[in-house]
DRENBAFI-416069 format. One record per residue: x negated, y negated, z negated of N, C-alpha, C in turn. Coordinates in steps of 0.1 Angstrom, whole numbers, padded with zeros to 4 digits, always signed. Each point is the difference from the previous one (the first is absolute). Last residue first. Layout:
<recs>
XYZXYZXYZ
...
</recs>
This chain:
<recs>
-0727+2155+0187+0009-0011-0005-0007-0012-0004
-0018+0035+0039-0001-0003-0014+0010-0011-0005
-0008+0016+0046+0010+0007-0008+0000-0002-0015
-0031-0021+0031+0013-0002+0006+0011+0007-0008
-0046+0006-0011+0005-0013-0004+0014-0003+0005
-0021+0039+0014+0002+0001-0014+0006-0013-0005
-0015+0002+0044+0013+0007-0002+0004+0001-0014
-0042-0019+0009+0011-0009+0005+0013+0007-0002
-0038+0025-0009+0002-0010-0010+0011-0010+0004
-0013+0032+0031+0006+0007-0011+0003-0010-0011
-0024-0016+0037+0014+0003+0004+0007+0006-0012
-0046-0008-0005+0008-0012+0000+0015+0002+0003
-0029+0037+0003+0001-0004-0013+0008-0013-0001
-0010+0015+0042+0010+0009-0006+0002-0004-0015
-0034-0022+0024+0013-0004+0004+0011+0008-0006
-0044+0014-0008+0002-0013-0007+0014-0005+0004
-0015+0037+0023+0003+0004-0014+0003-0013-0008
-0014-0006+0044+0014+0006+0000+0003+0003-0015
-0043-0014+0009+0009-0012+0001+0014+0006-0001
-0032+0032+0001-0001-0008-0013+0009-0011+0000
-0005+0025+0039+0008+0008-0010+0000-0007-0013
-0026-0018+0035+0014-0002+0003+0009+0008-0011
-0047+0005-0003+0004-0014-0003+0015-0002+0002
-0018+0041+0014+0000-0001-0015+0004-0014-0004
-0006+0007+0046+0012+0007-0005+0001-0001-0015
-0039-0016+0019+0011-0009+0004+0014+0006-0005
-0039+0026-0006+0000-0012-0009+0012-0009+0003
-0007+0036+0030+0004+0005-0013+0001-0011-0011
-0018-0010+0043+0015+0002+0001+0005+0005-0014
-0046-0003+0004+0005-0014+0000+0016+0001+0000
-0025+0041+0003-0001-0006-0013+0007-0014-0001
-0003+0021+0042+0009+0007-0008+0000-0006-0015
-0032-0016+0030+0014-0004+0004+0010+0006-0008
-0044+0014-0007+0002-0014-0004+0014-0005+0003
-0013+0043+0016+0001+0000-0015+0003-0014-0005
-0010+0004+0046+0013+0006-0003+0003+0000-0015
-0043-0013+0014+0010-0011+0003+0014+0005-0003
-0035+0031-0005+0000-0010-0011+0010-0011+0003
-0006+0032+0034+0006+0006-0012+0001-0010-0012
-0022-0012+0040+0014+0000+0002+0007+0006-0012
-0046+0000-0001+0005-0014+0000+0015+0000+0001
-0022+0041+0006-0001-0005-0014+0006-0013-0002
-0005+0016+0044+0011+0007-0007+0000-0004-0015
-0035-0017+0026+0013-0006+0004+0012+0007-0007
-0043+0018-0007+0001-0013-0007+0013-0007+0004
-0010+0040+0022+0003+0003-0014+0002-0013-0007
-0013-0003+0045+0013+0005-0001+0004+0002-0015
-0044-0012+0009+0009-0011+0002+0014+0004-0001
-0033+0033-0002+0000-0008-0012+0010-0012+0001
-0007+0027+0037+0007+0008-0010+0001-0008-0013
-0024-0018+0037+0015-0001+0002+0008+0008-0011
-0048+0001+0001+0005-0013-0005+0015-0001+0002
-0021+0047-0008-0001-0009+0010+0006-0013-0005
-0020+0038-0034+0012-0006+0007-0005-0010+0011
-0023+0029-0035-0001+0003+0014+0011-0006+0009
-0028-0014-0049+0012+0006+0006-0003+0003+0014
-0027-0011-0051+0001-0002+0014+0013+0007+0005
-0016+0002-0045-0001-0015+0003+0001-0003+0015
+0002+0043-0027-0012-0003+0008-0001-0015+0002
+0036+0019-0026-0012+0008-0004-0013-0005+0007
+0044-0019+0009-0002-0002-0015-0013+0008-0004
+0016+0003+0046-0006-0013-0004-0003-0001-0014
+0021+0037+0028-0013+0001-0007-0006-0013-0005
+0043+0002+0025+0000+0009-0012-0013+0001-0008
+0016-0023+0043-0004-0008-0012-0002+0008-0012
+0018+0016+0042-0014-0004+0002-0006-0008-0011
+0046+0013+0000-0009+0011-0003-0015-0004+0002
+0037-0037-0012-0004+0008+0012-0010+0011-0005
+0038-0020-0032-0014-0003+0003-0004+0009+0012
+0052-0013-0009-0010+0010-0003-0014-0005+0005
+0044-0032-0015-0007+0007+0011-0011+0009-0005
+0045-0010-0027-0013-0005+0001-0007+0007+0011
+0053-0008-0002-0010+0010-0004-0014-0006+0003
+0049-0013+0011-0005-0004-0013-0010+0011-0005
+0029-0015+0042-0013+0006+0000-0007-0003-0013
+0043-0018+0005+0001+0014+0005-0013+0008+0000
+0010-0039-0037-0003+0001+0014+0001+0015+0005
+0031-0015-0041-0014+0001+0003-0003+0002+0015
+0042-0028-0018-0004+0014+0003-0015+0000+0002
+0031-0036-0031-0008+0003+0012-0003+0015+0002
+0045-0021-0024-0014+0004-0003-0008+0003+0013
+0040-0035+0002-0001+0014-0003-0015+0004-0002
+0037-0046-0002-0013+0006+0003+0000+0015-0003
+0036-0032-0009+0000+0006+0013-0013+0007+0004
+0032-0016-0044-0014+0001+0004+0000+0008+0013
+0035-0033-0034-0002+0011+0010-0015+0001+0003
+0036-0023-0041-0012+0000+0008+0000+0012+0009
+0041-0030-0020-0006+0013-0001-0012+0001+0009
+0023-0044-0024-0005+0006+0013-0006+0014-0003
+0041-0028-0027-0014+0005-0001-0004+0006+0013
+0041-0031-0025-0005+0004+0013-0015+0003-0001
+0027-0016-0038+0008+0011+0007-0006+0005+0013
-0016-0037-0029-0004+0013-0005+0007+0011+0007
+0008-0044+0012-0014+0002+0002-0004+0014-0005
+0044-0016-0006-0003+0004+0014-0014+0002+0002
+0013-0014-0043+0006+0013+0003-0003+0005+0014
-0013-0043-0013-0009+0010-0007+0006+0014+0003
+0024-0037+0017-0013+0001+0007-0008+0011-0007
+0042-0010-0019+0001+0006+0013-0013+0002+0007
+0001-0022-0042+0004+0014-0001+0001+0007+0013
-0008-0046+0000-0012+0007-0005+0003+0015-0002
+0036-0028+0012-0010+0001+0011-0012+0008-0004
+0032-0011-0033+0005+0010+0010-0009+0003+0011
-0010-0034-0031-0002+0013-0006+0005+0011+0009
+0007-0044+0015-0015+0003-0001-0002+0014-0006
+0044-0017+0000-0004+0003+0014-0015+0004+0000
+0018-0014-0041+0006+0012+0004-0005+0005+0014
-0012-0043-0015-0007+0010-0007+0005+0014+0003
+0024-0037+0017-0013+0002+0007-0009+0010-0007
</recs>
């Protein structure tokens, strides 16, 4: 019985060390938005910093503010996707380390 127990322990420990899961990462880095440029300030707003007034129509200002909001939203989305990619890459790096250690254990006497 002792021989059988010892043999089973040896077989199970060898088989546990022999199979290591090689990690994979399917995520890819995010691409910056296509319209990744800050909106230009309307010309009608150019004298505001000196006089405190502007000659813009309300629709011109609204268009500019809408463009700014869309630009900021694109930046936030890109930033969020970049953080998600970074987190996935960090997990992948940890899994690669575990895999390498498992392979090392499998071939170590």
